Backbone as CSV, one residue per row, in Angstrom:
resi,resn,N_x,N_y,N_z,CA_x,CA_y,CA_z,C_x,C_y,C_z
1,MET,10.764,4.688,19.698,9.337,4.567,19.919,8.771,5.978,20.110
2,PRO,7.754,6.343,19.285,7.180,7.682,19.431,6.452,7.831,20.762
3,GLU,6.404,9.075,21.238,5.715,9.315,22.509,4.214,9.149,22.341
4,ALA,3.533,8.938,23.458,2.086,8.765,23.455,1.432,10.025,22.896
5,ARG,0.462,9.820,21.990,-0.247,10.953,21.398,-1.644,10.514,21.004
6,PHE,-2.641,11.130,21.614,-4.032,10.838,21.287,-4.295,11.351,19.878
7,ASP,-4.901,10.517,19.030,-5.129,10.873,17.629,-6.623,10.804,17.320
8,GLU,-7.230,11.958,17.094,-8.672,12.034,16.816,-9.044,11.261,15.548
9,THR,-8.163,11.241,14.568,-8.457,10.529,13.323,-8.571,9.033,13.575
10,ILE,-7.678,8.485,14.346,-7.682,7.045,14.625,-8.753,6.680,15.645
11,HIS,-9.072,7.586,16.564,-9.905,7.230,17.713,-11.341,6.823,17.387
12,ALA,-11.907,7.274,16.285,-13.273,6.860,15.935,-13.322,5.331,15.960
13,PRO,-14.349,4.742,16.582,-14.358,3.286,16.803,-14.049,2.419,15.589
14,VAL,-14.650,2.688,14.451,-14.389,1.840,13.272,-12.950,2.029,12.806
15,ARG,-12.466,3.267,12.809,-11.081,3.500,12.371,-10.075,2.899,13.336
16,LEU,-10.370,2.938,14.627,-9.498,2.312,15.617,-9.425,0.805,15.370
17,ARG,-10.571,0.204,15.076,-10.596,-1.236,14.805,-9.891,-1.564,13.489
18,ILE,-10.036,-0.713,12.474,-9.331,-0.923,11.205,-7.823,-0.954,11.469
19,CYS,-7.334,0.056,12.181,-5.894,0.108,12.476,-5.452,-1.093,13.300
20,GLY,-6.284,-1.478,14.262,-5.957,-2.640,15.091,-5.874,-3.925,14.289
21,LEU,-6.741,-4.069,13.294,-6.715,-5.266,12.454,-5.555,-5.243,11.457
22,LEU,-5.212,-4.062,10.964,-4.118,-3.961,9.988,-2.742,-3.999,10.650
23,HIS,-2.661,-3.603,11.911,-1.358,-3.496,12.583,-0.532,-4.788,12.578
24,PRO,-1.109,-5.939,12.906,-0.262,-7.140,12.986,0.010,-7.834,11.636
25,VAL,-0.535,-7.326,10.540,-0.372,-7.987,9.249,0.258,-7.043,8.233
26,ASP,0.744,-7.608,7.135,1.289,-6.776,6.057,0.165,-6.093,5.292
27,GLN,-0.914,-6.851,5.029,-2.047,-6.307,4.296,-3.273,-7.192,4.479
28,LEU,-4.447,-6.594,4.259,-5.706,-7.333,4.324,-6.558,-6.964,3.126
29,ASP,-7.328,-7.914,2.668,-8.282,-7.728,1.583,-9.472,-6.908,2.114
30,PHE,-9.962,-5.963,1.316,-11.104,-5.126,1.685,-12.265,-5.973,2.192
31,ALA,-12.605,-7.043,1.482,-13.751,-7.880,1.854,-13.551,-8.547,3.211
32,VAL,-12.343,-8.991,3.491,-12.049,-9.617,4.789,-12.196,-8.583,5.900
33,LEU,-11.675,-7.396,5.674,-11.786,-6.322,6.660,-13.259,-5.965,6.892
34,ARG,-14.012,-5.818,5.812,-15.443,-5.488,5.901,-16.200,-6.546,6.688
35,ASP,-15.966,-7.801,6.365,-16.678,-8.889,7.031,-16.284,-9.012,8.504
36,THR,-15.013,-8.813,8.809,-14.540,-8.889,10.185,-15.162,-7.774,11.030
37,LEU,-15.252,-6.584,10.459,-15.818,-5.431,11.163,-17.349,-5.442,11.164
38,GLU,-17.929,-6.261,10.294,-19.390,-6.335,10.135,-19.979,-4.968,9.818
39,VAL,-19.406,-4.312,8.794,-19.901,-3.033,8.308,-20.164,-3.138,6.813
40,SER,-20.887,-2.166,6.275,-21.175,-2.153,4.843,-19.950,-1.683,4.056
41,ASP,-19.965,-1.936,2.758,-18.901,-1.442,1.885,-18.775,0.075,2.013
42,ALA,-19.931,0.761,2.017,-19.926,2.229,2.072,-19.319,2.733,3.378
43,THR,-19.670,2.105,4.486,-19.126,2.524,5.785,-17.620,2.314,5.826
44,LEU,-17.168,1.141,5.388,-15.732,0.870,5.399,-15.005,1.835,4.467
45,SER,-15.560,2.068,3.288,-14.932,2.985,2.326,-14.783,4.384,2.900
46,LYS,-15.807,4.863,3.594,-15.778,6.206,4.193,-14.643,6.311,5.221
47,HIS,-14.530,5.327,6.091,-13.485,5.367,7.116,-12.101,5.176,6.504
48,LEU,-11.998,4.324,5.504,-10.702,4.137,4.843,-10.265,5.414,4.137
49,ARG,-11.205,6.121,3.525,-10.877,7.372,2.836,-10.246,8.367,3.835
50,THR,-10.802,8.436,5.036,-10.251,9.321,6.071,-8.828,8.901,6.429
51,LEU,-8.617,7.597,6.615,-7.288,7.091,6.987,-6.282,7.250,5.849
52,VAL,-6.723,7.062,4.608,-5.841,7.242,3.448,-5.453,8.715,3.325
53,THR,-6.430,9.603,3.479,-6.173,11.045,3.398,-5.173,11.486,4.463
54,ALA,-5.256,10.892,5.645,-4.324,11.210,6.737,-2.943,10.603,6.502
55,GLY,-2.824,9.727,5.506,-1.544,9.075,5.234,-1.291,7.849,6.087
56,TYR,-2.347,7.333,6.737,-2.201,6.204,7.652,-2.417,4.847,6.993
57,VAL,-3.161,4.807,5.911,-3.459,3.545,5.235,-3.148,3.685,3.752
58,ALA,-2.586,2.623,3.173,-2.331,2.554,1.737,-3.263,1.511,1.133
59,SER,-3.678,1.769,-0.092,-4.597,0.879,-0.791,-4.018,0.555,-2.157
60,LYS,-4.099,-0.720,-2.537,-3.663,-1.098,-3.889,-4.588,-2.179,-4.407
61,LYS,-4.773,-2.194,-5.701,-5.645,-3.188,-6.324,-4.795,-4.157,-7.129
62,SER,-5.209,-5.421,-7.101,-4.513,-6.418,-7.912,-5.520,-7.430,-8.437
63,ALA,-5.186,-8.026,-9.545,-6.055,-9.032,-10.146,-6.136,-10.249,-9.233
64,SER,-7.291,-10.882,-9.247,-7.484,-12.093,-8.453,-7.260,-13.297,-9.345
65,GLU,-6.323,-14.139,-8.939,-6.022,-15.329,-9.733,-7.183,-16.317,-9.723
66,GLY,-7.970,-16.311,-8.651,-9.057,-17.266,-8.514,-10.341,-16.869,-9.224
67,ARG,-10.393,-15.658,-9.747,-11.613,-15.171,-10.398,-11.503,-15.288,-11.907
68,GLY,-12.626,-15.560,-12.520,-12.652,-15.622,-13.975,-12.997,-14.289,-14.601
69,ASP,-13.369,-13.308,-13.780,-13.730,-12.004,-14.327,-12.593,-11.000,-14.116
70,ALA,-12.839,-9.762,-14.497,-11.787,-8.739,-14.444,-11.746,-7.986,-13.119
71,ARG,-12.607,-8.361,-12.164,-12.616,-7.629,-10.894,-11.282,-7.779,-10.178
72,LYS,-10.919,-6.730,-9.473,-9.655,-6.730,-8.738,-9.925,-6.733,-7.244
73,ILE,-8.950,-7.219,-6.489,-9.020,-7.227,-5.030,-8.332,-5.957,-4.534
74,THR,-8.953,-5.291,-3.569,-8.349,-4.118,-2.945,-7.632,-4.574,-1.679
75,TRP,-6.331,-4.336,-1.651,-5.504,-4.692,-0.500,-5.213,-3.439,0.298
76,LEU,-5.311,-3.545,1.609,-5.116,-2.405,2.500,-3.998,-2.698,3.482
77,SER,-3.216,-1.684,3.792,-2.132,-1.852,4.758,-1.886,-0.540,5.482
78,LEU,-1.351,-0.645,6.691,-0.943,0.551,7.429,0.370,1.045,6.838
79,THR,0.472,2.332,6.655,1.737,2.922,6.212,2.667,3.024,7.422
80,ARG,3.884,3.412,7.179,4.818,3.625,8.291,4.260,4.690,9.234
81,ALA,3.713,5.779,8.669,3.109,6.843,9.491,1.913,6.305,10.264
82,GLY,1.127,5.437,9.622,-0.037,4.847,10.277,0.355,3.958,11.436
83,ARG,1.391,3.166,11.245,1.865,2.288,12.329,2.359,3.127,13.512
84,SER,3.083,4.190,13.206,3.603,5.056,14.253,2.459,5.754,14.993
85,ALA,1.502,6.298,14.246,0.371,7.005,14.863,-0.488,6.056,15.689
86,PHE,-0.696,4.846,15.188,-1.496,3.874,15.930,-0.799,3.496,17.237
87,GLY,0.506,3.242,17.169,1.260,2.910,18.373,1.217,4.036,19.394
88,ALA,1.368,5.279,18.924,1.329,6.431,19.830,-0.065,6.588,20.436
89,HIS,-1.098,6.327,19.637,-2.474,6.438,20.128,-2.762,5.370,21.188
90,VAL,-2.334,4.148,20.934,-2.530,3.068,21.912,-1.820,3.408,23.218
91,ARG,-0.595,3.930,23.124,0.127,4.328,24.337,-0.614,5.438,25.080
92,ALA,-1.194,6.387,24.343,-1.967,7.462,24.981,-3.180,6.883,25.702
93,LEU,-3.858,5.919,25.089,-5.011,5.287,25.735,-4.582,4.536,26.984
94,GLN,-3.431,3.876,26.910,-2.924,3.165,28.083,-2.605,4.134,29.214
95,GLU,-2.042,5.282,28.871,-1.754,6.294,29.891,-3.043,6.810,30.513
96,ILE,-4.051,7.060,29.677,-5.340,7.535,30.172,-5.946,6.496,31.105
97,ALA,-5.948,5.250,30.695,-6.520,4.172,31.504,-5.735,3.983,32.798
98,GLY,-4.422,4.084,32.720,-3.583,3.921,33.900,-3.749,5.050,34.892
99,SER,-3.921,6.263,34.384,-4.043,7.402,35.287,-5.401,7.481,35.951
100,SER,-6.388,6.790,35.380,-7.729,6.836,35.974,-8.089,5.528,36.674
101,ALA,-7.131,4.594,36.763,-7.426,3.278,37.346,-7.848,3.386,38.811
102,GLY,-7.339,4.377,39.527,-7.664,4.504,40.941,-8.917,5.332,41.212
103,VAL,-9.526,5.860,40.147,-10.720,6.691,40.313,-11.935,5.805,40.448
104,SER,-12.740,6.064,41.475,-13.953,5.257,41.657,-15.101,5.920,40.912
105,GLY,-15.991,5.100,40.401,-17.149,5.609,39.678,-18.304,5.897,40.631
106,SER,-18.317,7.083,41.212,-19.387,7.418,42.145,-20.417,8.316,41.517
């Protein structure tokens, strides 16, 4: 298990949620991810581009058996590096939350 490490790339709220949604599954359809996050195609694409560039998310297109046209479905998944970075980031957040649990908000 990698040590806790805060990751600025993952920490942005939409990217954190993308990783959180992709973590428990093998892959998700772009449209399902977009609808679940309630963001536009452009917003999701921008955040995915950052995660793909970092090596955290993989994208592949495949034909849709249910469609009569040539459009393809974009499938997204966390890479091994992405899973490791997400796990380390979550552990870092847990450490931060645990270390400040006794601090009162005055």
